[in-house]
TILO-916591 format. One record per residue: residue number from 1; residue in three letters; x, y, z of N, C-alpha, C, O in turn. Coordinates in steps of 0.2 Angstrom, whole numbers. Each point is the difference from the previous one (the first is absolute). Layout:
BEGIN
@seq = NUM; type = ALA; nxx = X; nyy = Y; nzz = Z; caxx = X; cayy = Y; cazz = Z; cxx = X; cyy = Y; czz = Z; oxx = X; oyy = Y; ozz = Z
...
END
This chain:
BEGIN
@seq = 1; type = MET; nxx = 18; nyy = 14; nzz = 22; caxx = -7; cayy = 2; cazz = 1; cxx = -4; cyy = -4; czz = 5; oxx = 1; oyy = -6; ozz = 0
@seq = 2; type = SER; nxx = -5; nyy = 9; nzz = 3; caxx = -5; cayy = -3; cazz = 5; cxx = -7; cyy = 2; czz = -3; oxx = -1; oyy = 5; ozz = -1
@seq = 3; type = ALA; nxx = -3; nyy = -10; nzz = 2; caxx = -7; cayy = 1; cazz = -2; cxx = -4; cyy = -3; czz = 5; oxx = 1; oyy = -5; ozz = 3
@seq = 4; type = SER; nxx = -7; nyy = 8; nzz = -1; caxx = -5; cayy = -2; cazz = 5; cxx = -7; cyy = -1; czz = -3; oxx = -1; oyy = 4; ozz = -4
@seq = 5; type = ALA; nxx = -3; nyy = -8; nzz = 7; caxx = -7; cayy = -1; cazz = -2; cxx = -4; cyy = 0; czz = 6; oxx = 2; oyy = -1; ozz = 5
@seq = 6; type = PRO; nxx = -9; nyy = 2; nzz = -6; caxx = -5; cayy = -1; cazz = 5; cxx = 1; cyy = -8; czz = 2; oxx = 2; oyy = -4; ozz = -3
@seq = 7; type = THR; nxx = -4; nyy = 3; nzz = 9; caxx = 0; cayy = -6; cazz = 3; cxx = -5; cyy = -5; czz = -3; oxx = 1; oyy = -6; ozz = 1
@seq = 8; type = ASP; nxx = -6; nyy = 8; nzz = -5; caxx = -4; cayy = -5; cazz = -2; cxx = 2; cyy = -3; czz = -7; oxx = -4; oyy = -4; ozz = -3
@seq = 9; type = THR; nxx = 9; nyy = 6; nzz = 0; caxx = 3; cayy = -3; cazz = -6; cxx = 3; cyy = -7; czz = 1; oxx = 3; oyy = -1; ozz = 5
@seq = 10; type = GLU; nxx = -3; nyy = -3; nzz = -11; caxx = 4; cayy = -6; cazz = 0; cxx = 7; cyy = 2; czz = 0; oxx = 2; oyy = 4; ozz = -4
@seq = 11; type = HIS; nxx = 3; nyy = -8; nzz = 7; caxx = 7; cayy = 1; cazz = 0; cxx = 3; cyy = -3; czz = -6; oxx = -1; oyy = -5; ozz = -2
@seq = 12; type = PRO; nxx = 5; nyy = 9; nzz = -2; caxx = 3; cayy = -2; cazz = -6; cxx = 6; cyy = -5; czz = 3; oxx = 2; oyy = 1; ozz = 6
@seq = 13; type = THR; nxx = 1; nyy = -5; nzz = -11; caxx = 6; cayy = -4; cazz = 2; cxx = 6; cyy = 4; czz = -3; oxx = 0; oyy = 4; ozz = -4
@seq = 14; type = PRO; nxx = 6; nyy = -5; nzz = 7; caxx = 6; cayy = 3; cazz = -3; cxx = 1; cyy = -2; czz = -7; oxx = 2; oyy = 4; ozz = -4
@seq = 15; type = SER; nxx = -3; nyy = -10; nzz = 2; caxx = 0; cayy = -2; cazz = -7; cxx = -5; cyy = 4; czz = -5; oxx = 2; oyy = 2; ozz = -5
@seq = 16; type = GLY; nxx = -8; nyy = -1; nzz = 8; caxx = -5; cayy = 3; cazz = -4; cxx = 2; cyy = 8; czz = 0; oxx = -1; oyy = 3; ozz = -6
@seq = 17; type = VAL; nxx = 4; nyy = 0; nzz = 11; caxx = 2; cayy = 7; cazz = 0; cxx = 6; cyy = 0; czz = -6; oxx = 0; oyy = 5; ozz = -4
@seq = 18; type = LEU; nxx = 5; nyy = -9; nzz = 4; caxx = 5; cayy = 0; cazz = -4; cxx = -2; cyy = -1; czz = -7; oxx = 2; oyy = 3; ozz = -5
@seq = 19; type = ALA; nxx = -7; nyy = -7; nzz = 4; caxx = -3; cayy = -2; cazz = -7; cxx = -3; cyy = 7; czz = -3; oxx = 1; oyy = 2; ozz = -5
@seq = 20; type = ALA; nxx = -5; nyy = 1; nzz = 10; caxx = -3; cayy = 6; cazz = -2; cxx = 5; cyy = 6; czz = -1; oxx = -1; oyy = 4; ozz = -5
@seq = 21; type = LEU; nxx = 6; nyy = -4; nzz = 8; caxx = 5; cayy = 5; cazz = -1; cxx = 4; cyy = -1; czz = -6; oxx = 0; oyy = 5; ozz = -4
@seq = 22; type = TYR; nxx = 2; nyy = -11; nzz = 2; caxx = 3; cayy = -1; cazz = -6; cxx = -5; cyy = 1; czz = -6; oxx = 3; oyy = 1; ozz = -6
@seq = 23; type = ARG; nxx = -9; nyy = -2; nzz = 7; caxx = -5; cayy = 1; cazz = -6; cxx = 0; cyy = 8; czz = -1; oxx = -2; oyy = 2; ozz = -5
@seq = 24; type = SER; nxx = 4; nyy = 2; nzz = 10; caxx = -1; cayy = 7; cazz = 0; cxx = 7; cyy = 3; czz = -3; oxx = 0; oyy = 6; ozz = -1
@seq = 25; type = VAL; nxx = 5; nyy = -9; nzz = 1; caxx = 6; cayy = 2; cazz = -2; cxx = 1; cyy = 1; czz = -7; oxx = -2; oyy = -5; ozz = -4
@seq = 26; type = GLU; nxx = 3; nyy = 11; nzz = 2; caxx = 1; cayy = 2; cazz = -8; cxx = 7; cyy = -3; czz = -2; oxx = 5; oyy = 0; ozz = 4
@seq = 27; type = PRO; nxx = -4; nyy = -1; nzz = -10; caxx = 7; cayy = -2; cazz = -3; cxx = 5; cyy = 5; czz = 2; oxx = 6; oyy = -1; ozz = 0
@seq = 28; type = THR; nxx = -8; nyy = 8; nzz = 0; caxx = 5; cayy = 5; cazz = 2; cxx = 2; cyy = 1; czz = 7; oxx = 4; oyy = 4; ozz = 2
@seq = 29; type = ASP; nxx = -8; nyy = -8; nzz = 3; caxx = 1; cayy = 1; cazz = 7; cxx = 6; cyy = -4; czz = 2; oxx = 1; oyy = -6; ozz = -2
@seq = 30; type = PRO; nxx = 4; nyy = 9; nzz = 5; caxx = 7; cayy = -3; cazz = 2; cxx = -1; cyy = -4; czz = 6; oxx = 5; oyy = 0; ozz = 4
@seq = 31; type = VAL; nxx = -9; nyy = -5; nzz = -4; caxx = -1; cayy = -4; cazz = 6; cxx = 5; cyy = -6; czz = 0; oxx = 0; oyy = -4; ozz = -5
@seq = 32; type = GLU; nxx = 4; nyy = 4; nzz = 10; caxx = 5; cayy = -6; cazz = 1; cxx = -3; cyy = -6; czz = 4; oxx = 1; oyy = -5; ozz = -2
@seq = 33; type = THR; nxx = -3; nyy = 7; nzz = 8; caxx = -3; cayy = -5; cazz = 4; cxx = -6; cyy = 3; czz = 4; oxx = -1; oyy = 6; ozz = 0
@seq = 34; type = ALA; nxx = -3; nyy = -10; nzz = 2; caxx = -6; cayy = 2; cazz = 4; cxx = -2; cyy = -6; czz = 5; oxx = 1; oyy = -6; ozz = -1
@seq = 35; type = ARG; nxx = -3; nyy = 9; nzz = 7; caxx = -2; cayy = -5; cazz = 5; cxx = -7; cyy = 3; czz = 3; oxx = -1; oyy = 6; ozz = 0
@seq = 36; type = ALA; nxx = -3; nyy = -11; nzz = 3; caxx = -6; cayy = 2; cazz = 3; cxx = -1; cyy = -3; czz = 7; oxx = 2; oyy = -6; ozz = 1
@seq = 37; type = LEU; nxx = -4; nyy = 9; nzz = 4; caxx = -2; cayy = -2; cazz = 6; cxx = -7; cyy = 2; czz = 2; oxx = -2; oyy = 5; ozz = -1
@seq = 38; type = VAL; nxx = -2; nyy = -10; nzz = 2; caxx = -7; cayy = 1; cazz = 2; cxx = -1; cyy = -2; czz = 7; oxx = 1; oyy = -5; ozz = 2
@seq = 39; type = THR; nxx = -4; nyy = 10; nzz = 2; caxx = -2; cayy = -1; cazz = 7; cxx = -7; cyy = 0; czz = 0; oxx = -4; oyy = 0; ozz = -4
@seq = 40; type = ASP; nxx = 2; nyy = 1; nzz = 11; caxx = -7; cayy = 0; cazz = 1; cxx = -4; cyy = 5; czz = -4; oxx = -5; oyy = -2; ozz = -3
@seq = 41; type = ARG; nxx = 7; nyy = 8; nzz = 3; caxx = -4; cayy = 5; cazz = -3; cxx = 4; cyy = 5; czz = -5; oxx = -2; oyy = 5; ozz = -2
@seq = 42; type = SER; nxx = 8; nyy = -8; nzz = 0; caxx = 4; cayy = 4; cazz = -4; cxx = 5; cyy = -4; czz = -5; oxx = 0; oyy = -6; ozz = 1
@seq = 43; type = VAL; nxx = 2; nyy = 9; nzz = -6; caxx = 4; cayy = -3; cazz = -5; cxx = 7; cyy = 5; czz = 0; oxx = -1; oyy = 6; ozz = -1
@seq = 44; type = ARG; nxx = 6; nyy = -9; nzz = 1; caxx = 7; cayy = 4; cazz = -1; cxx = 3; cyy = -3; czz = -6; oxx = 1; oyy = -6; ozz = -1
@seq = 45; type = ILE; nxx = 1; nyy = 10; nzz = -3; caxx = 4; cayy = -1; cazz = -6; cxx = 6; cyy = 3; czz = 0; oxx = 1; oyy = 6; ozz = 1
@seq = 46; type = ALA; nxx = 5; nyy = -10; nzz = -3; caxx = 6; cayy = 3; cazz = 0; cxx = 2; cyy = -1; czz = -8; oxx = 0; oyy = -5; ozz = -2
@seq = 47; type = LEU; nxx = 2; nyy = 11; nzz = -1; caxx = 2; cayy = 0; cazz = -7; cxx = 8; cyy = 2; czz = 0; oxx = 2; oyy = 5; ozz = 3
@seq = 48; type = CYS; nxx = 1; nyy = -8; nzz = -7; caxx = 7; cayy = 2; cazz = -2; cxx = 0; cyy = 2; czz = -7; oxx = -1; oyy = -4; ozz = -5
@seq = 49; type = LEU; nxx = 2; nyy = 11; nzz = 4; caxx = 0; cayy = 3; cazz = -7; cxx = 6; cyy = 2; czz = -2; oxx = 4; oyy = 3; ozz = 4
@seq = 50; type = ASP; nxx = -2; nyy = -3; nzz = -10; caxx = 6; cayy = 2; cazz = -3; cxx = -1; cyy = 7; czz = -3; oxx = -2; oyy = 1; ozz = -6
@seq = 51; type = CYS; nxx = 3; nyy = 4; nzz = 11; caxx = -2; cayy = 7; cazz = -2; cxx = 7; cyy = 4; czz = 1; oxx = 4; oyy = -1; ozz = 4
@seq = 52; type = PRO; nxx = -3; nyy = 7; nzz = -8; caxx = 5; cayy = 4; cazz = 1; cxx = 0; cyy = 4; czz = 7; oxx = 6; oyy = 2; ozz = 2
@seq = 53; type = ASP; nxx = -11; nyy = -1; nzz = 1; caxx = -1; cayy = 4; cazz = 6; cxx = -6; cyy = -2; czz = 4; oxx = -4; oyy = -4; ozz = -2
@seq = 54; type = GLU; nxx = 4; nyy = 6; nzz = 9; caxx = -5; cayy = -2; cazz = 4; cxx = -7; cyy = 3; czz = -2; oxx = -5; oyy = -4; ozz = 1
@seq = 55; type = LEU; nxx = 5; nyy = 10; nzz = -3; caxx = -6; cayy = 3; cazz = -2; cxx = -4; cyy = -4; czz = -6; oxx = -6; oyy = -1; ozz = 1
@seq = 56; type = GLU; nxx = 10; nyy = -1; nzz = -6; caxx = -3; cayy = -4; cazz = -5; cxx = -2; cyy = -7; czz = 3; oxx = -6; oyy = -2; ozz = -2
@seq = 57; type = ALA; nxx = 10; nyy = -1; nzz = 6; caxx = -2; cayy = -7; cazz = 3; cxx = -7; cyy = 1; czz = 3; oxx = -4; oyy = -5; ozz = 0
@seq = 58; type = VAL; nxx = 4; nyy = 10; nzz = 5; caxx = -7; cayy = 1; cazz = 4; cxx = -5; cyy = 1; czz = -5; oxx = -6; oyy = -3; ozz = 1
@seq = 59; type = GLY; nxx = 6; nyy = 7; nzz = -6; caxx = -5; cayy = 2; cazz = -5; cxx = -2; cyy = -6; czz = -4; oxx = -6; oyy = -2; ozz = 0
@seq = 60; type = ARG; nxx = 11; nyy = -2; nzz = -2; caxx = -2; cayy = -6; cazz = -4; cxx = -3; cyy = -6; czz = 5; oxx = -5; oyy = -3; ozz = -2
@seq = 61; type = ALA; nxx = 7; nyy = 3; nzz = 8; caxx = -3; cayy = -5; cazz = 5; cxx = -7; cyy = 2; czz = 1; oxx = -5; oyy = -5; ozz = 0
@seq = 62; type = LEU; nxx = 4; nyy = 11; nzz = 1; caxx = -7; cayy = 2; cazz = 1; cxx = -5; cyy = -1; czz = -6; oxx = -5; oyy = -2; ozz = 1
@seq = 63; type = GLY; nxx = 8; nyy = 3; nzz = -7; caxx = -4; cayy = -1; cazz = -6; cxx = -2; cyy = -7; czz = -1; oxx = -5; oyy = -2; ozz = -1
@seq = 64; type = ILE; nxx = 10; nyy = -2; nzz = 3; caxx = -1; cayy = -8; cazz = -1; cxx = -5; cyy = -2; czz = 5; oxx = -5; oyy = -4; ozz = -2
@seq = 65; type = CYS; nxx = 5; nyy = 6; nzz = 8; caxx = -5; cayy = -2; cazz = 5; cxx = -7; cyy = 3; czz = -1; oxx = -5; oyy = -3; ozz = 1
@seq = 66; type = LEU; nxx = 5; nyy = 9; nzz = -3; caxx = -7; cayy = 3; cazz = -2; cxx = -3; cyy = -4; czz = -6; oxx = -6; oyy = -1; ozz = 0
@seq = 67; type = ARG; nxx = 10; nyy = -1; nzz = -5; caxx = -3; cayy = -4; cazz = -5; cxx = -2; cyy = -6; czz = 2; oxx = -5; oyy = -3; ozz = -2
@seq = 68; type = MET; nxx = 9; nyy = 0; nzz = 7; caxx = -2; cayy = -7; cazz = 3; cxx = -6; cyy = 1; czz = 4; oxx = -5; oyy = -5; ozz = -1
@seq = 69; type = LEU; nxx = 4; nyy = 10; nzz = 5; caxx = -6; cayy = 1; cazz = 3; cxx = -6; cyy = 1; czz = -4; oxx = -6; oyy = -3; ozz = 1
@seq = 70; type = GLY; nxx = 7; nyy = 6; nzz = -7; caxx = -6; cayy = 2; cazz = -4; cxx = -2; cyy = -6; czz = -4; oxx = -5; oyy = -1; ozz = -3
@seq = 71; type = ARG; nxx = 10; nyy = -4; nzz = 1; caxx = -1; cayy = -6; cazz = -4; cxx = -2; cyy = -6; czz = 3; oxx = -3; oyy = -5; ozz = -3
@seq = 72; type = SER; nxx = 4; nyy = 4; nzz = 10; caxx = 0; cayy = -6; cazz = 3; cxx = -6; cyy = -1; czz = 5; oxx = -1; oyy = 4; ozz = 5
@seq = 73; type = PRO; nxx = -4; nyy = -8; nzz = -7; caxx = -6; cayy = -1; cazz = 5; cxx = 2; cyy = -3; czz = 6; oxx = -3; oyy = 0; ozz = 5
@seq = 74; type = VAL; nxx = 9; nyy = -4; nzz = -5; caxx = 3; cayy = -3; cazz = 7; cxx = 1; cyy = 6; czz = 5; oxx = -1; oyy = -1; ozz = 6
@seq = 75; type = LEU; nxx = 3; nyy = 7; nzz = -9; caxx = 1; cayy = 5; cazz = 5; cxx = -5; cyy = 6; czz = 0; oxx = 1; oyy = 5; ozz = 2
@seq = 76; type = ASP; nxx = -7; nyy = -7; nzz = -4; caxx = -6; cayy = 4; cazz = 1; cxx = -1; cyy = 3; czz = 7; oxx = 0; oyy = -4; ozz = 5
@seq = 77; type = GLY; nxx = 0; nyy = 10; nzz = -4; caxx = -1; cayy = 3; cazz = 7; cxx = 7; cyy = 2; czz = 3; oxx = -1; oyy = 3; ozz = 5
@seq = 78; type = TYR; nxx = 6; nyy = -5; nzz = -8; caxx = 7; cayy = 2; cazz = 3; cxx = 2; cyy = 7; czz = -3; oxx = -2; oyy = 2; ozz = -5
@seq = 79; type = GLY; nxx = 6; nyy = 1; nzz = 9; caxx = 3; cayy = 7; cazz = -3; cxx = 7; cyy = 0; czz = 3; oxx = 2; oyy = -3; ozz = 5
@seq = 80; type = ILE; nxx = 2; nyy = 8; nzz = -8; caxx = 7; cayy = 1; cazz = 2; cxx = 0; cyy = 4; czz = 7; oxx = -3; oyy = 5; ozz = 0
@seq = 81; type = ALA; nxx = 6; nyy = -8; nzz = 5; caxx = 0; cayy = 3; cazz = 6; cxx = 7; cyy = 3; czz = 2; oxx = 0; oyy = 6; ozz = 3
@seq = 82; type = ASP; nxx = 5; nyy = -8; nzz = -6; caxx = 6; cayy = 3; cazz = 1; cxx = 5; cyy = -2; czz = -6; oxx = -1; oyy = -5; ozz = -3
@seq = 83; type = CYS; nxx = 7; nyy = 8; nzz = 3; caxx = 5; cayy = -1; cazz = -5; cxx = 7; cyy = 1; czz = 3; oxx = 1; oyy = 6; ozz = 3
@seq = 84; type = ARG; nxx = 3; nyy = -10; nzz = -2; caxx = 7; cayy = 1; cazz = 3; cxx = 5; cyy = -2; czz = -5; oxx = 0; oyy = -5; ozz = -4
@seq = 85; type = LEU; nxx = 5; nyy = 9; nzz = 4; caxx = 6; cayy = -2; cazz = -4; cxx = 5; cyy = -3; czz = 5; oxx = 2; oyy = 2; ozz = 5
@seq = 86; type = LEU; nxx = 0; nyy = -8; nzz = -8; caxx = 5; cayy = -4; cazz = 4; cxx = 7; cyy = 0; czz = -2; oxx = 5; oyy = -3; ozz = 3
END
């Protein structure tokens, strides 16, 4: 997932993004690993999910990221810009 924000917001840190992500993961979410890359104006999150098919994996990843954006003040002003299946 990639998220972008206006240029006037404070940049989150990778550890802050991962902390926000793991606070948003529900016990039933099949997250195996997660990584975050923070650049000048965007955040990239890579999730490895244990799902039976690609459709469920993408749906769960979007759900996790939407919860994270809604719950984390660190990511205030950010939104999902794209989603890629790797």
